[in-house]
VEXDREN-2710 file (C-alpha; in Angstrom, 1 decimal):
% VEXDREN-2710
k/r/px/py/pz
1/MET/-4.1/-0.3/20.7
2/ASN/-2.0/-3.0/22.4
3/ASP/1.2/-2.5/24.4
4/TYR/3.4/-3.9/21.7
5/PHE/2.5/-1.2/19.2
6/LYS/2.7/1.5/21.8
7/LYS/6.3/0.4/22.5
8/GLN/7.1/0.4/18.8
9/ILE/5.8/4.0/18.5
10/LEU/7.9/5.2/21.4
11/ARG/11.0/3.4/19.9
12/VAL/10.7/4.9/16.4
13/THR/9.8/8.4/17.5
14/ARG/12.1/8.4/20.6
15/ALA/9.3/9.9/22.6
16/SER/9.1/9.4/26.3
17/SER/5.4/8.9/26.2
18/LEU/2.3/9.2/24.1
19/GLY/0.1/12.2/24.7
20/GLU/-3.4/13.1/23.6
21/LYS/-5.1/10.8/21.1
22/GLU/-7.5/11.9/18.3
23/LEU/-9.6/9.6/16.1
24/ILE/-9.3/11.0/12.6
25/GLN/-11.5/8.3/11.1
26/ASN/-12.5/4.7/11.1
27/LEU/-11.3/2.6/8.2
28/TRP/-13.9/1.4/5.7
29/SER/-16.1/-1.3/7.0
30/ASN/-14.5/-1.0/10.4
31/TYR/-11.2/-2.6/9.4
32/GLY/-9.3/-0.4/11.8
33/GLU/-8.8/3.3/12.4
34/ILE/-6.6/6.3/11.7
35/LEU/-5.4/8.1/14.8
36/ARG/-3.3/11.1/15.6
37/TYR/-1.1/11.0/18.7
38/LYS/0.6/13.9/20.4
39/LEU/4.2/12.9/21.5
40/ILE/6.1/13.9/24.6
41/ASP/9.8/14.6/24.3
42/SER/10.1/13.7/20.6
43/GLU/11.4/15.5/17.5
44/TYR/7.8/14.9/16.2
45/SER/5.1/16.9/18.0
46/SER/2.5/14.5/16.6
47/ILE/2.3/11.5/14.3
48/VAL/-0.5/9.7/12.4
49/LEU/-1.2/6.0/12.8
50/LYS/-3.0/3.8/10.4
51/HIS/-4.0/0.8/12.5
52/VAL/-5.4/-2.1/10.5
53/LYS/-7.3/-4.7/12.6
54/LEU/-9.8/-7.0/11.1
55/PRO/-13.4/-6.7/12.4
56/ILE/-15.0/-9.3/14.5
57/SER/-18.1/-9.1/12.4
58/SER/-18.1/-9.2/8.6
59/SER/-21.5/-7.5/8.3
60/LEU/-20.4/-3.9/8.7
61/HIS/-20.1/-2.7/5.1
62/PRO/-22.1/0.5/4.8
63/ARG/-23.8/-0.6/1.6
64/GLY/-24.2/-4.2/2.4
65/TRP/-21.3/-5.7/0.3
66/ASN/-19.9/-8.3/2.7
67/SER/-18.7/-11.1/0.3
68/ALA/-15.4/-12.9/0.4
69/ASN/-14.4/-10.9/-2.6
70/SER/-14.9/-7.7/-0.6
71/HIS/-12.9/-9.0/2.3
72/ASN/-10.0/-10.3/0.3
73/ARG/-9.8/-7.1/-1.7
74/LYS/-9.5/-5.1/1.5
75/ILE/-6.8/-7.4/2.9
76/ARG/-4.8/-7.2/-0.3
77/SER/-5.2/-3.4/-0.3
78/TYR/-3.5/-3.1/3.1
79/GLU/-0.7/-5.4/1.9
80/VAL/-0.3/-3.1/-1.2
81/GLU/-0.2/0.0/0.9
82/CYS/2.6/-1.5/3.0
83/GLN/4.5/-2.3/-0.2
84/TRP/4.0/1.2/-1.4
85/TYR/5.5/2.8/1.6
86/LYS/8.3/0.3/1.8
87/ASN/9.5/0.3/-1.8
88/TRP/7.9/3.1/-3.7
89/ALA/7.0/6.2/-1.7
90/ASP/10.6/7.5/-1.6
91/LYS/10.5/8.0/-5.4
92/CYS/7.9/10.8/-5.0
93/SER/9.4/14.3/-5.2
94/PRO/8.0/17.4/-3.5
95/ASP/5.8/18.1/-6.5
96/CYS/3.7/15.1/-5.7
97/ARG/3.9/15.4/-1.9
98/ILE/2.9/12.4/0.3
99/PRO/3.4/11.8/4.0
100/LYS/6.7/10.3/5.0
101/CYS/6.4/6.8/6.4
102/LEU/8.3/6.4/9.7
103/ASN/7.7/2.7/10.3
104/ILE/5.6/-0.3/9.3
105/ASN/5.0/-3.0/11.9
106/GLU/3.0/-6.2/11.8
107/HIS/2.1/-8.1/14.9
108/ASP/-0.5/-10.7/15.7
109/LYS/-2.4/-10.2/12.4
110/GLU/-2.6/-6.4/12.9
111/VAL/-0.7/-3.8/11.0
112/LEU/0.5/-0.4/12.1
113/ILE/1.7/2.2/9.6
114/LEU/3.4/5.2/11.3
115/LEU/3.2/8.3/9.2
116/GLU/4.3/11.9/9.3
117/ASP/1.5/14.2/10.5
118/LEU/0.8/16.4/7.4
119/ASN/-1.0/18.9/9.6
120/GLN/2.2/19.7/11.4
121/SER/4.1/19.9/8.1
122/GLY/1.8/22.7/6.8
123/TYR/-0.9/20.7/5.1
124/SER/-3.7/21.1/7.6
125/VAL/-6.6/22.2/5.3
126/ARG/-9.3/19.7/4.2
127/LYS/-11.9/20.8/1.7
128/THR/-15.4/19.6/0.7
129/ASP/-16.1/22.6/-1.5
130/VAL/-13.5/23.7/-4.1
131/ASP/-13.1/26.2/-6.8
132/LEU/-11.4/25.7/-10.1
133/ASP/-8.0/26.7/-8.8
134/ASP/-8.2/24.2/-6.0
135/ILE/-9.2/21.5/-8.5
136/LYS/-6.2/22.4/-10.7
137/LEU/-3.8/22.1/-7.8
138/CYS/-5.0/18.5/-7.3
139/ILE/-4.8/17.8/-11.0
140/THR/-1.2/19.1/-11.1
141/TRP/-0.4/16.7/-8.2
142/LEU/-1.9/13.8/-10.3
143/ALA/0.1/14.8/-13.4
144/ASN/3.3/15.0/-11.4
145/PHE/2.6/11.6/-9.8
146/HIS/1.8/10.0/-13.1
147/GLY/4.9/11.6/-14.8
148/THR/7.1/10.2/-12.0
149/PHE/6.1/6.6/-12.8
150/ILE/5.4/6.7/-16.5
151/ASN/5.6/3.2/-18.0
152/THR/6.9/1.8/-14.8
153/PRO/5.8/-1.8/-14.0
154/PRO/3.8/-1.8/-10.7
155/LYS/5.9/-4.5/-8.9
156/GLY/4.4/-5.4/-5.6
157/LEU/1.4/-3.1/-6.1
158/TRP/-2.0/-3.8/-7.8
159/GLU/-1.4/-4.9/-11.4
160/LYS/-4.4/-2.8/-12.2
161/GLY/-4.8/0.3/-9.9
162/THR/-8.1/1.7/-8.6
163/TYR/-10.6/-0.1/-6.4
164/TRP/-13.3/-0.4/-9.0
165/HIS/-11.7/-2.3/-11.9
166/LEU/-13.6/-5.2/-13.3
167/GLU/-11.5/-8.1/-12.0
168/THR/-12.0/-7.1/-8.3
169/ARG/-15.8/-6.3/-8.7
170/PRO/-17.6/-9.4/-10.0
171/ASP/-20.4/-9.0/-7.4
172/GLU/-21.1/-5.5/-8.5
173/LEU/-21.1/-6.5/-12.2
174/GLU/-23.5/-9.3/-11.4
175/ALA/-25.8/-6.8/-9.7
176/LEU/-25.8/-4.4/-12.6
177/LYS/-29.2/-4.0/-14.2
178/ASP/-28.1/-2.1/-17.3
179/THR/-27.8/-5.0/-19.7
180/GLU/-26.0/-3.1/-22.5
181/LEU/-23.4/-1.7/-20.1
182/LYS/-23.0/-5.0/-18.4
183/GLU/-22.3/-6.8/-21.8
184/ALA/-19.8/-4.0/-22.7
185/ALA/-17.9/-4.1/-19.4
186/THR/-15.2/-6.5/-20.6
187/LEU/-14.6/-4.5/-23.8
188/ILE/-14.3/-1.3/-21.8
189/ASP/-11.8/-2.9/-19.4
190/LYS/-9.7/-4.2/-22.3
191/LYS/-9.7/-0.8/-24.0
192/LEU/-8.3/0.7/-20.9
193/GLU/-5.7/-2.0/-20.5
194/ASN/-4.5/-2.6/-24.1
195/THR/-2.6/0.7/-24.3
196/ARG/0.9/1.7/-25.1
197/TYR/1.3/4.1/-22.3
198/LYS/0.7/3.4/-18.6
199/THR/1.8/4.7/-15.3
200/ILE/1.2/4.1/-11.6
201/LEU/-2.2/5.3/-10.4
202/HIS/-3.1/6.6/-7.0
203/GLY/-6.2/4.5/-7.3
204/ASP/-8.5/6.4/-4.9
205/ALA/-7.8/10.0/-5.9
206/LYS/-11.0/11.6/-4.5
207/LEU/-11.0/15.1/-3.0
208/ALA/-11.1/13.7/0.5
209/ASN/-7.7/12.2/0.0
210/PHE/-6.0/15.6/-0.7
211/CYS/-4.6/17.8/2.0
212/PHE/-4.2/21.5/1.1
213/SER/-1.3/23.5/2.3
214/ASN/-2.0/26.4/4.7
215/SER/-1.0/28.8/2.0
216/ASN/-3.4/27.1/-0.4
217/LYS/-0.6/26.9/-3.0
218/ASP/0.1/23.1/-2.8
219/VAL/-1.5/19.8/-1.9
220/ALA/-0.4/16.5/-0.6
221/ALA/-2.2/13.1/-1.0
222/VAL/-2.9/10.2/1.3
223/ASP/-4.3/6.7/1.2
224/PHE/-2.4/4.3/-1.1
225/GLN/-4.4/1.1/-0.7
226/TYR/-5.3/0.9/-4.4
227/VAL/-2.1/2.2/-6.0
228/GLY/-1.2/0.3/-9.2
229/GLY/-0.9/0.2/-12.9
230/GLY/-3.1/1.9/-15.5
231/VAL/-3.7/5.0/-17.7
232/GLY/-3.5/8.3/-15.9
233/VAL/-7.0/9.5/-17.0
234/LYS/-8.6/6.9/-14.7
235/ASP/-7.4/8.9/-11.7
236/LEU/-8.3/12.1/-13.5
237/ALA/-11.9/11.1/-14.3
238/TYR/-12.5/9.8/-10.8
239/PHE/-11.1/12.9/-9.2
240/VAL/-13.1/15.3/-11.3
241/GLY/-16.3/13.3/-10.6
242/SER/-15.5/13.5/-6.8
243/CYS/-15.7/17.3/-6.6
244/LEU/-17.9/18.6/-9.4
245/TYR/-21.6/18.2/-10.2
246/GLU/-22.7/17.2/-13.6
247/GLU/-23.1/20.6/-15.1
248/ASP/-19.5/21.6/-14.2
249/CYS/-18.1/18.2/-15.2
250/GLU/-19.3/19.0/-18.7
251/LYS/-18.6/22.8/-18.6
252/TYR/-14.9/22.4/-17.5
253/GLU/-14.1/19.1/-19.1
254/LYS/-11.8/20.5/-21.8
255/GLU/-10.1/23.1/-19.5
256/LEU/-9.3/20.5/-16.9
257/LEU/-8.0/18.0/-19.5
258/ASP/-5.9/20.7/-21.0
259/HIS/-4.5/21.6/-17.6
260/TYR/-3.7/17.9/-16.8
261/PHE/-1.8/17.3/-20.1
262/LYS/0.1/20.6/-19.8
263/SER/1.2/19.7/-16.3
264/LEU/2.1/16.2/-17.3
265/LYS/4.2/17.5/-20.2
266/LEU/6.1/19.8/-18.0
267/LYS/6.8/17.0/-15.5
268/LEU/8.0/14.6/-18.2
269/ILE/10.3/17.4/-19.5
270/LYS/11.6/17.9/-16.0
271/GLU/12.2/14.1/-15.7
272/ASN/14.1/14.1/-19.1
273/SER/11.6/11.5/-20.3
274/ILE/12.0/10.1/-23.8
275/ILE/8.3/9.3/-24.1
276/ASN/6.6/10.5/-27.2
277/PHE/4.2/12.9/-25.5
278/LYS/2.0/13.7/-28.5
279/GLU/1.2/10.0/-28.8
280/LEU/0.6/9.6/-25.1
281/GLU/-1.7/12.6/-25.0
282/ARG/-3.6/11.4/-28.1
283/GLU/-4.1/8.0/-26.5
284/TRP/-5.1/9.1/-23.1
285/ARG/-7.5/11.9/-24.2
286/LEU/-9.4/9.3/-26.2
287/LEU/-9.6/7.1/-23.1
288/TYR/-10.9/9.8/-20.7
289/PRO/-14.6/9.1/-21.5
290/VAL/-13.8/5.4/-21.4
291/ALA/-12.4/5.7/-17.9
292/TRP/-15.4/7.7/-16.9
293/THR/-17.7/5.0/-18.3
294/ASP/-15.7/2.3/-16.4
295/PHE/-16.3/4.0/-13.1
296/TYR/-20.0/4.6/-14.0
297/ARG/-20.3/0.9/-14.7
298/PHE/-19.0/0.1/-11.2
299/LEU/-21.2/2.7/-9.6
300/LYS/-24.4/1.5/-11.2
301/GLY/-23.9/-2.0/-9.9
302/TRP/-22.6/-0.9/-6.4
303/SER/-25.0/1.9/-5.6
304/PRO/-27.7/2.5/-8.2
305/GLY/-29.0/5.6/-6.3
306/HIS/-25.6/7.3/-6.0
307/TRP/-25.5/11.1/-6.6
308/LYS/-22.8/10.6/-9.2
309/ILE/-25.2/8.7/-11.5
310/ASN/-26.3/11.7/-13.6
311/SER/-27.1/12.8/-17.1
312/TYR/-23.5/13.8/-17.9
313/SER/-22.3/10.3/-17.0
314/GLN/-25.1/8.8/-19.1
315/ARG/-24.2/10.9/-22.1
316/VAL/-20.6/10.0/-21.9
317/THR/-21.4/6.3/-21.5
318/ARG/-23.8/6.4/-24.4
319/ARG/-21.1/7.8/-26.7
320/VAL/-18.6/5.2/-25.5
321/LEU/-21.0/2.4/-26.1
322/GLU/-21.8/3.6/-29.5
323/ASP/-18.0/3.8/-30.4
324/LEU/-17.5/0.3/-29.1
END
């Protein structure tokens, strides 16, 4: 990290110096890194930095997708994340907890997003294996997030949230070998878009982007590169698929959908929303398998051997295609 950014960190946090540095992870395709710094003589014992720096080489995508589309999508995603923290993040209440943004700084084609360290705020647990209660905690977060932004135009964000939607994935669609699914892709996309009720989506609501509280009674979410408009069940379907194998996706489908809509209803009541909830629930329940099929379409083109391509997804997709 250059001296300019180090000076900005010290200025914002009023620290006398930076202490121990920890690499949390490299950004996808080596577009930067996420770091944790200990701080000396600051009100913050540590902070998290998302440092975006374009790679020297464009050939580092782990699955070989190195097109101009891929590059431009990533650049736009970091612009969107900056807009999110500048103009939207403060609208999130504690029931959809996110890290507080302390500063955003751009310099010499690099970006530094300075964030609260959720570990120090009591959200230090990361999970790769979860039980049903853990899953419901995350689904409650999604419902609260969606309820906060119901029918709100996504100004400055992605018009369509999520990283896999059709307009941003022409290369993966071209690579798709499933002819029937390929031909139906536009219809599937339109079905998800031509809806009465929309919200702001997290856009990458996988298990890895949820931080569990030390008490295991709450979660916070991170990573807002693909936040934008859409139907809430797109986040829901993607999240469920990120933490359950096919048998459990089918076994718990109704229970998890019921939990989502119960939580969403409570949030909308809390927000004094005038939305017709029965109509919203009817519309979004019907779109859950369509959202699942939409991600499956992307996955089959992007990584045909992926573990999420399973018999449950195939059955859901078959039903959707028949309905179309």
